[in-house]
VEXFI-561059 format. One line per field, with one value per residue (C-alpha): x, y, z; residue number from 1. Coordinates in steps of 0.02 Angstrom, whole numbers, plus 32768, in hexadecimal, padded with zeros to 4 digits. Layout:
// residues N
east	(X|...)
north	(Y|...)
up	(Z|...)
resi	(NUM|...)
END
This chain:
// residues 641
east	(7FC5|7FA1|8012|80C1|8177|820E|82B6|8343|83E5|847D|8500|84D7|8528|8536|8535|8516|849F|846E|83AE|836A|833C|83B7|83B2|842A|8494|8539|8571|8548|85E3|85ED|8672|85F1|8560|85C7|85F1|853A|84F3|8574|8550|8497|84CC|84C2|8486|83B7|835D|82CC|82FD|82FF|8378|833D|8389|831A|83A3|8384|82E7|823B|8196|8104|8074|8066|7FEA|7FD8|7F7B|7F86|7F3F|7F0A|7F06|7EBE|7EEE|7FA9|7FB8|8008|7FF4|802F|8036|8085|809F|80BE|8122|8135|81C5|8224|82ED|8310|83CF|843C|84D8|84F1|8588|85C7|8622|86C7|86A8|8673|85D5|8536|8519|8477|83C7|831A|835C|82A6|82A4|8255|823D|8293|81E9|81CA|820A|8216|81F7|821D|8220|81E8|820C|8149|81A6|820B|81C3|8253|8290|82ED|839B|8394|83F4|83C1|8433|8417|844F|843A|840F|83B4|8446|8400|83AB|830C|8295|82AB|8375|834A|82F2|8343|8340|8352|836F|832A|839E|837A|83ED|83E7|835C|8341|83FC|83B6|8344|8296|81F8|820D|8194|81B3|813D|8177|813C|8149|80F2|8113|8106|80AF|8130|8111|8112|80A6|800A|7FBD|7F53|7EFC|7EB4|7DFE|7E1B|7E40|7DB3|7D0A|7C91|7D3C|7CEC|7D90|7E27|7E3B|7ECC|7F03|7F96|801F|80A5|80D0|814C|81B2|8159|810D|81A4|8162|80E0|810E|81B8|81B0|8210|81E8|81EB|816A|81DE|8194|80D7|8071|7FE1|7FAA|7F1A|7F0A|7EA8|7E95|7E4C|7E11|7DC0|7D2D|7CB0|7D2D|7D24|7DC8|7DE6|7E71|7EB1|7E58|7DAE|7D63|7D35|7D04|7CCE|7CA5|7C8B|7CD0|7CC3|7D03|7CDC|7D50|7D45|7DAD|7DAE|7E02|7E1E|7E6B|7EBB|7ED3|7F46|7FF6|801F|80AF|80CB|80A6|8002|7FC7|7F5C|7EFB|7E76|7E22|7D97|7CED|7C95|7BF5|7BD9|7B6F|7B68|7B7F|7B7A|7BBF|7B72|7BA4|7C5C|7C94|7D40|7DD4|7D97|7CED|7CA5|7C3E|7C18|7BF8|7C64|7C19|7C55|7C59|7C77|7CB6|7CBF|7C8F|7BBD|7B7C|7BE8|7BB0|7B04|7B14|7B8F|7B14|7A7A|7ADA|7AE3|7B97|7BA9|7B64|7BF0|7C5A|7BF1|7BF3|7CAD|7CD1|7C66|7CD7|7D77|7D46|7D18|7DBC|7E31|7DCD|7D6F|7DB1|7E44|7E0A|7D6B|7D2A|7D42|7D47|7D53|7D7F|7D76|7E04|7DCE|7E3E|7ECE|7F01|7F88|7F6D|7EDD|7ED6|7F28|7F15|7F20|7EC9|7E16|7E1C|7E3B|7E57|7DFF|7E10|7D77|7DD9|7DC1|7CF0|7CBB|7C83|7C21|7BB0|7BB2|7B3B|7BAE|7C04|7CB3|7D13|7DB5|7D56|7D30|7DE5|7E30|7DC3|7DE6|7E91|7E94|7E1D|7E8B|7F18|7EBA|7F07|7FA8|8006|7FA2|7F8F|8027|80A8|8145|81C7|8235|820F|827A|81DE|8157|8113|80D9|805D|8062|8058|7FEF|7F6F|7F6C|7F5B|7EC5|7E6C|7E6D|7E12|7D9A|7D59|7D3A|7CE4|7C75|7C65|7CA6|7D42|7D50|7D74|7DF9|7E4A|7E37|7E95|7F13|7F46|7F43|7FBD|8029|8045|8074|80EA|8154|8166|81AF|8224|825C|8268|82D2|8367|83DE|83A7|839F|8384|82D7|828E|82AC|8225|829D|8305|839A|8362|83F2|8429|8394|82F0|8274|81EA|8254|81F9|8149|8174|8101|8161|8142|8080|8069|8116|80DD|8037|807A|80EE|802E|7FE8|8089|8073|7FB5|8000|807F|7FF6|7F2C|7EDF|7E8C|7F44|7F8C|7ED3|7F00|7FB9|7F82|7EFE|7F99|8017|7F91|7F6B|8021|8059|7FB2|7FD3|8091|8124|8168|81E8|81F9|826F|81CB|8156|81C6|81CD|811B|8119|8188|8112|809C|806E|8086|8144|818E|8220|8264|82F1|827B|820E|82C4|82E5|823E|826E|8313|8333|8325|82E7|8237|81C1|810E|80AB|8018|7FC4|7F98|7F2C|7EB9|7E3A|7DC5|7D9A|7E55|7E70|7DD8|7E5D|7EAF|7E28|7DEA|7EA2|7E99|7DE7|7E0C|7EAF|7E50|7ECA|7EDA|7EB6|7E20|7D9B|7DE3|7DB0|7D1E|7C90|7C96|7CAF|7D01|7C50|7C11|7C8D|7C7E|7BB0|7BCC|7C2E|7BBD|7B3D|7B7A|7B7E|7C05|7C37|7CFE|7CF2|7D39|7DC0|7DE9|7DEB|7E71|7ED3|7EC2|7EE6|7F87|7FC7|7FA2|8009|8094|8089|8066|8117|8170|8127|8195|8173|81AF|8164|80E1|805B|8060|7FC8|7F67|7F8B|7F54|7EB5|7E96|7EA9|7E46|7DB4|7DC6|7DA6|7D07|7CC2|7CF3|7D12|7DB0|7DDC|7D3C|7D5E|7DC1|7D4D|7CD8|7D57|7DF9|7E4D|7E19|7E53|7EF4|7F11|7EC6|7F4E|7FD1|7FA0|7F80|8019|7F95|7FAE|7F4F|7EA0|7E6F)
north	(8002|80AA|8128|814A|815F|81CF|81EA|81CF|815F|814E|80E9|805D|8077|7FFE|800B|7F85|7FAC|7F42|7F64|7F42|7ED1|7E52|7DA3|7D29|7C91|7CE7|7D7C|7E1E|7E34|7ECB|7E75|7DDE|7E62|7EB3|7E10|7DEB|7E84|7E80|7DDF|7E1B|7ED3|7EAF|7E0B|7E13|7E6D|7E6C|7ED3|7E5D|7E31|7D7F|7CE3|7C92|7C18|7BD3|7BE9|7BFE|7C3A|7BBE|7C15|7CB8|7CCA|7D61|7D87|7E60|7ED3|7F7B|800F|8099|810D|80FB|80C7|8026|7F75|7EDD|7E29|7DAF|7D4F|7C8E|7C69|7BAD|7BAE|7B23|7B0D|7ADC|7ADC|7AA4|7B0C|7BC3|7C3A|7CE0|7D4F|7D09|7C72|7C31|7BD5|7C3F|7C04|7C63|7C1E|7C74|7D2A|7DA8|7E5D|7EC7|7F81|7FFE|801D|7F6C|7F2C|7E7D|7E45|7D88|7CED|7C42|7B91|7B61|7AA4|7AAC|7B2B|7B79|7C23|7C57|7CCC|7D5F|7DEC|7E86|7ED7|7F6D|7FC9|8084|80F4|8057|8045|80BB|8179|8184|8216|81FD|81DE|819A|80F2|8061|7F96|7F26|7E59|7DED|7D5B|7CCE|7C49|7BB5|7B55|7AD2|7A60|7A16|7A31|7A36|7A95|7B15|7B78|7C20|7C9C|7D35|7DCF|7E73|7F14|7FBF|806A|80F5|8115|8098|80C2|8027|8056|80F5|8131|81BD|824A|826E|830D|82B0|8251|8290|8274|82C1|823C|81B7|8185|8102|8085|8048|7FEF|802F|7FA2|7FAC|7F76|7F3B|7F9D|7EF7|7EE9|7F89|7F41|7E81|7E19|7DBA|7D86|7E2F|7E0E|7DF3|7D54|7D04|7CCA|7C8B|7C76|7CC4|7CD3|7D45|7D7A|7E3A|7E89|7F34|7F9A|800F|801A|7FF2|7F62|7F19|7EE7|7E7F|7E36|7D91|7D53|7D7A|7CC5|7CF9|7D90|7DA6|7E2A|7E27|7E79|7F31|7F5D|7EDC|7EA6|7E0A|7DE5|7D54|7D45|7CC2|7CD7|7C2C|7C66|7C7D|7D42|7DB2|7E08|7EAB|7E80|7E4F|7EF5|7F11|7F94|7FF9|806C|809C|807B|802B|7FA8|7F98|7EE8|7EBA|7E18|7DCC|7D46|7C96|7C7A|7BC8|7BAF|7B35|7AB0|7ABF|7AF8|7BAF|7C17|7CCE|7D56|7DCB|7E80|7EF2|7FA1|7FE7|80A3|812D|8112|81C0|81C6|810C|812D|81AE|8156|80C0|8134|8184|80E5|80DE|8052|7FF2|7FE7|7F87|7EE3|7F12|7F21|7E74|7E28|7E6D|7E33|7D7F|7D78|7DB6|7D81|7CE2|7CB9|7D43|7CF7|7D06|7CF3|7DA0|7E35|7EE3|7FA4|800E|80CA|811C|81BE|825E|823F|81A2|81E0|8172|816C|80B3|8007|7F5D|7EC9|7E18|7E2C|7ED0|7F76|8028|80A8|8159|81D0|825F|81F9|8230|82E8|82DC|836A|832B|826C|8270|82D4|825D|8228|81AB|81B8|814A|80C0|80CE|80C2|8023|7FCA|7FDF|7F92|7F1D|7EC2|7EC7|7E30|7DCE|7E34|7E4F|7DF6|7D4B|7D63|7DC0|7E12|7DCB|7E74|7F32|7F2A|7ECD|7F31|7F48|7E95|7EE1|7F93|7F9D|7F0A|7F3C|7FE8|7F8B|7F1B|7F98|8001|7F77|7F57|8021|800D|7F78|7FC9|8074|809C|8099|814F|815E|80DC|8134|81DF|8197|8144|81C7|8235|81BE|819D|8265|8263|81EF|823D|82CB|8266|8205|82BA|82E6|824B|827A|8270|81D3|8169|80C4|80FA|80EA|802E|7FC0|7F50|7FCC|7F81|7FB1|7F4D|7FDF|8050|8065|7FF7|807E|80A8|8017|805C|80FD|814D|80E8|8046|8061|80BF|8074|7FD4|7FE0|802D|7F8A|7F26|7F97|7F69|7EBC|7ECA|7F31|7E7F|7E0E|7E30|7E6D|7DBB|7D66|7DC3|7DAF|7CED|7CF9|7D5C|7CC7|7C56|7CB0|7CBF|7C17|7BE2|7C4C|7C42|7C8E|7C8D|7D08|7D3B|7DA1|7DDD|7D36|7CE0|7D5A|7D52|7C8F|7C88|7D05|7CA7|7C17|7C6E|7C33|7CDB|7D07|7D99|7E12|7DE3|7E54|7EE3|7EA4|7E93|7F46|7F6F|7F39|7F69|7FF5|80BC|80FD|80D9|813B|8164|814D|81BE|81C6|810B|8158|81F1|821E|82B4|82C9|82EC|8350|83D2|83FA|8461|84B7|84C9|8508|8597|85C1|85C6|861D|86A4|8669|86CF|8645|8605|8664|85F7|854E|8575|85DE|8599|861C|8611|8624|8595|8517|854F|8539|8493|8463|84A2|8447|83A4|8388|835B|82AC|82C4|8376|8359|82FE|8370|8411|83A9|8393|8462|8481|8421|847C|8520|8504|84C6|856C|85C6|8597|85D0|868C|86EF|878D|87FC|87C2|8839|8790|8790|87FF|87B0|86F2|8736|877F|86D7|867A|86F0|86D8|8624|8623|8696|8631|8584|8583|8523|8570|8520|8485|843D|83D2|83BA|8387|8356|833A|83E1|8445|83FE|8429|84C5|84E7|84BF|854C|85D4|858D|85B7|8535|8599|8534|853C)
up	(7F91|7F2C|7F67|7F2D|7F83|7F8F|7F48|7FB2|7FBC|8027|804A|80D6|8166|81F2|82A1|833D|83C6|8455|8475|8540|8581|8530|8588|8539|8567|8519|853E|84C5|846A|83F0|837C|835D|8348|82C1|825A|826E|8230|81B1|8177|813E|80FF|803D|802C|8038|7FA7|802F|8098|8123|81B1|81C4|8190|8110|80DD|818F|81C7|817C|81E9|81D5|8239|82A2|8333|8379|8428|8451|84B7|8469|84D8|8473|84F9|8502|8446|8472|844E|84CE|84C6|847D|83CA|83AC|832B|82DC|8275|8212|821E|815C|815D|81E9|81E1|81A6|8190|81C3|813A|817D|8180|8234|8255|8285|834B|835A|8342|82E7|82BD|82AC|8279|82F2|830E|8392|83C6|840D|84C0|84D6|8575|8571|84DE|850A|84B1|8491|8486|851D|8591|85C3|8593|84FD|8501|847B|8455|83DB|8354|82FA|826F|8269|820D|81AA|8144|80B1|80B1|8113|8138|81F5|821B|82BE|825D|828B|8246|82CD|82E5|8375|8382|83D0|8421|83C1|83F2|836D|8358|82C7|8217|8262|82AE|833C|838D|8403|8469|846C|84E9|84C8|84B5|8431|8473|842D|83A7|832F|8287|8250|82C1|8290|8324|82B6|8330|8352|8303|8256|8252|8216|82B1|831F|83B7|83BE|8377|82E7|82E8|822B|821C|8185|8171|80B0|808D|810C|81B8|81FB|8275|82C5|830E|8306|82FE|828D|81DF|8186|80CB|804D|8014|80BC|80C7|8140|8186|8237|829B|832F|83D9|83EF|849E|84A2|8524|84EA|8470|83D3|834C|830E|8268|820D|8189|81A3|81D0|8270|82C3|8374|83D1|8484|8501|85AF|8661|8663|85B6|855A|84B7|8462|83AA|8375|82AA|8246|81A3|814B|80A9|80B8|80BC|80D1|8174|811C|80EB|81B0|81DB|8266|8279|830C|8307|8342|829F|825E|81C8|811B|80DE|802C|7FD1|7F41|7ED9|7ED5|7E6F|7E5B|7E9D|7E55|7EAD|7E5B|7EF9|7F01|7F8B|7F94|7FCE|805A|8048|80E2|80E8|8171|81B3|8232|8244|8206|816C|8135|8148|80BD|8057|8051|802F|7F9F|7F39|7F28|7F7C|7EF9|7E81|7EFE|7ED9|7E1E|7E27|7E81|7E00|7D81|7DCE|7DDF|7D2E|7CFC|7D8B|7DCE|7E76|7EFC|7F58|800C|807E|8096|8047|80CA|809D|811F|8108|8155|8198|8144|81C5|815E|8106|8060|7FE9|7FF5|8031|7FFC|807F|806D|809A|80CA|8066|80A6|8033|8078|8084|8040|7F94|7F83|7F91|8057|8036|7FAF|7F97|7F05|7E96|7E00|7E5E|7E09|7E85|7F03|7E85|7E31|7EF0|7F0E|7E65|7E77|7F30|7EFA|7E73|7EE9|7F45|7EAE|7E7A|7F0C|7F97|7F59|7ED8|7F3B|7F01|7F64|7F68|7F69|7EAE|7E6A|7EB0|7DED|7DF4|7E76|7E54|7D9F|7D66|7DE1|7DA5|7CF0|7D1F|7D7E|7CDD|7CA2|7D2F|7D24|7C6A|7C81|7D04|7CB9|7C12|7B98|7BA6|7C66|7C45|7BB5|7C2A|7CC9|7C54|7BF7|7C9F|7CEA|7C5A|7C3E|7CF2|7CD0|7C3F|7CB1|7D47|7CCB|7C94|7D50|7D70|7D02|7D87|7DC9|7D33|7DB7|7DDD|7D35|7D21|7D5C|7DD2|7E11|7E76|7F2D|7F8B|7FFF|7FEC|8036|7FFF|7FF2|7F61|7F03|7F07|7E8F|7E0C|7D83|7DE0|7DDC|7D46|7CE0|7D11|7CC6|7C36|7C15|7C18|7B93|7B34|7B44|7B01|7A76|7A4C|7A6A|7A84|7B0F|7B13|7B14|7BB6|7C16|7BFA|7C18|7CC3|7CE8|7CE5|7D47|7DC2|7DCA|7DBA|7E52|7ED2|7F7E|7F4F|7F50|7EA7|7E4C|7D9A|7D52|7D98|7D3E|7CA0|7C90|7C83|7C0D|7B94|7BA1|7B3E|7A8D|7A37|7A17|7A89|7A66|7B0A|7AF4|7AEB|7B81|7BE8|7BA6|7C03|7C9C|7CAD|7C42|7C91|7BE1|7B83|7B2E|7B70|7AD1|7AFC|7A5E|7A72|7B03|7AC1|7B32|7AF1|7BA5|7BDD|7B55|7B82|7C1B|7BB4|7B82|7C2E|7C6C|7BF1|7C1D|7CD9|7CCC|7C45|7BC5|7B28|7AB9|7B12|7A9D|79F5|7A69|7AC2|7AEC|7BA9|7C27|7CCF|7D14|7CC1|7CEE|7D99|7D83|7D38|7DC8|7E5C|7E09|7E07|7D4D|7CDB|7D20|7D07|7D26|7DE3|7DA2|7D03|7D8C|7DF9|7D52|7D2A|7DEB|7DDB|7D48|7D9B|7E35|7DD8|7D7B|7E1B|7E54|7DD0|7DD7|7E35|7E9E|7E2E|7D85|7D2D|7D24|7DF8|7DF6|7D6F|7DB1|7E5F|7E24|7DC4|7E5C|7EBE|7E40|7E32|7EFE|7EDC|7E6A|7EA1|7F4E|7F50|7FFC|8067|801B|80A4|80D9|805A|7FD0|8028|7F85|7F16|7FC4|7FC1|7F02|7F3B|7FBE|7F50|7ECF|7F62|7FCD|8050|80CC|816B|8145|81E8)
resi	(1|2|3|4|5|6|7|8|9|10|11|12|13|14|15|16|17|18|19|20|21|22|23|24|25|26|27|28|29|30|31|32|33|34|35|36|37|38|39|40|41|42|43|44|45|46|47|48|49|50|51|52|53|54|55|56|57|58|59|60|61|62|63|64|65|66|67|68|69|70|71|72|73|74|75|76|77|78|79|80|81|82|83|84|85|86|87|88|89|90|91|92|93|94|95|96|97|98|99|100|101|102|103|104|105|106|107|108|109|110|111|112|113|114|115|116|117|118|119|120|121|122|123|124|125|126|127|128|129|130|131|132|133|134|135|136|137|138|139|140|141|142|143|144|145|146|147|148|149|150|151|152|153|154|155|156|157|158|159|160|161|162|163|164|165|166|167|168|169|170|171|172|173|174|175|176|177|178|179|180|181|182|183|184|185|186|187|188|189|190|191|192|193|194|195|196|197|198|199|200|201|202|203|204|205|206|207|208|209|210|211|212|213|214|215|216|217|218|219|220|221|222|223|224|225|226|227|228|229|230|231|232|233|234|235|236|237|238|239|240|241|242|243|244|245|246|247|248|249|250|251|252|253|254|255|256|257|258|259|260|261|262|263|264|265|266|267|268|269|270|271|272|273|274|275|276|277|278|279|280|281|282|283|284|285|286|287|288|289|290|291|292|293|294|295|296|297|298|299|300|301|302|303|304|305|306|307|308|309|310|311|312|313|314|315|316|317|318|319|320|321|322|323|324|325|326|327|328|329|330|331|332|333|334|335|336|337|338|339|340|341|342|343|344|345|346|347|348|349|350|351|352|353|354|355|356|357|358|359|360|361|362|363|364|365|366|367|368|369|370|371|372|373|374|375|376|377|378|379|380|381|382|383|384|385|386|387|388|389|390|391|392|393|394|395|396|397|398|399|400|401|402|403|404|405|406|407|408|409|410|411|412|413|414|415|416|417|418|419|420|421|422|423|424|425|426|427|428|429|430|431|432|433|434|435|436|437|438|439|440|441|442|443|444|445|446|447|448|449|450|451|452|453|454|455|456|457|458|459|460|461|462|463|464|465|466|467|468|469|470|471|472|473|474|475|476|477|478|479|480|481|482|483|484|485|486|487|488|489|490|491|492|493|494|495|496|497|498|499|500|501|502|503|504|505|506|507|508|509|510|511|512|513|514|515|516|517|518|519|520|521|522|523|524|525|526|527|528|529|530|531|532|533|534|535|536|537|538|539|540|541|542|543|544|545|546|547|548|549|550|551|552|553|554|555|556|557|558|559|560|561|562|563|564|565|566|567|568|569|570|571|572|573|574|575|576|577|578|579|580|581|582|583|584|585|586|587|588|589|590|591|592|593|594|595|596|597|598|599|600|601|602|603|604|605|606|607|608|609|610|611|612|613|614|615|616|617|618|619|620|621|622|623|624|625|626|627|628|629|630|631|632|633|634|635|636|637|638|639|640|641)
END
């Protein structure tokens, strides 16, 4: 995922409610419900209410109808599971009498549950704890457990079919409105489930520690295309405009990586050449770019999609054969809240990473996001961190490898520039976390906190910096070899930091393990910026002085504000757009500190006015949303109608 979380922690609160409708062979009992919730209160790192010690999901089968008008889904999920332990106990020693326990969101209404082996109906109850037992931006959010009656009285396998529907408030399904798309014709559905919101549209064991294959049948009425993080195996058109899509994901994936996209989309087909797999077989990887039709035509004509094939070749050379059957990129509309998101076989990349007003303009933002999400195919998707506290195993390693992919695809200067930018920002983030030292560590304790806290700037950037530290302690080739060993050892498995360390200690070159544990577990770290020098990044200081009419600018350059604007508008300067984003961000931060009574206020207002006259930043709402967003921050002017 290419987006960071927020801060905020609070003590756990426990509340039990019964969610209607409820069918159970036993009467609902508050005391039993309270005991049940207490048992799971702080016992799991992976923020699930399910009992992984007793039950493991073997396979999921979805059969859902999507209603784009009502913004709901309705149907059923078949869950094949294994009972792996005969008995389990509550905190007071009593034997647990219930059966399979699943995570479920309050937006889901269960109609009935069937035992697929016996054909009978299964009783169930829903217990919730609120408000999520950690501080949440939305205090009404509840975490709930769907508790089934016992249907397997021995160690063995079972299967249930859960009939359910969601309401339009699901946080896992984002129905982007027509006005938030490029063509403004129809809604665009994307799923947003990381790190633990698959329960918002599927009752399941919602933890990354639980990986299973899945298949799905999706029914939609209207001219919509459905995509999933799985391979399309069958498509049919039925009467009255209904379309039926059948998907299969043969590799095990965690629930949060089960993704659904429904929209009016066109496609551009690409393909990577043959690649030898570990069993000696060769295959080609079909690559498809999906998006709104008119925009996709312009993007294809710009030639910017060619780099996707080159990037896949580089990734396979570095990391081994691509681990899934196909690779799709869905170009999500401006209404999608993140820049990108990785799913097995399908990545989301926001169109806002491109200069929409001029697709020919040099812009590495798109390549940067594609590289990051593509590398996630190996780190995060194939080898998945079990817990949110180990998210650096996905985000940090992915960031590190993505830098090297961009370096090979373009040049070393681009990688140095991006590292210098992000590592410099990390240094400031670590300072801002002074009151929260727990957020400076790579493996934060998240027992009683929002799991999204595991996806902070530290996770991404300090994790990447740690991998650079390993390069310095060994060699770049040594780290590449280690990563290949790590991927082979844990192929399609869920791991934690101890697994990473175990493989690392098998390295032939001795390492300072005490220093490594300090990186993982201690809040303090130095950010060696001098190690990542970048002439392009250093130019940002000159641009800042030129664009703010700084008195010392003449001692640094003869360039004027008008010269910079001409260069930007002409599309010259391959790094200039990114440099301007950095400069505007710095101006934004300074603008926030200027008080109305400050003598410099009028001077800054004149500078801001002149910048807009020269660069037309206030007119970039649709043409360059990222640049416009920075400009809004500079001017504090949010009425961009």
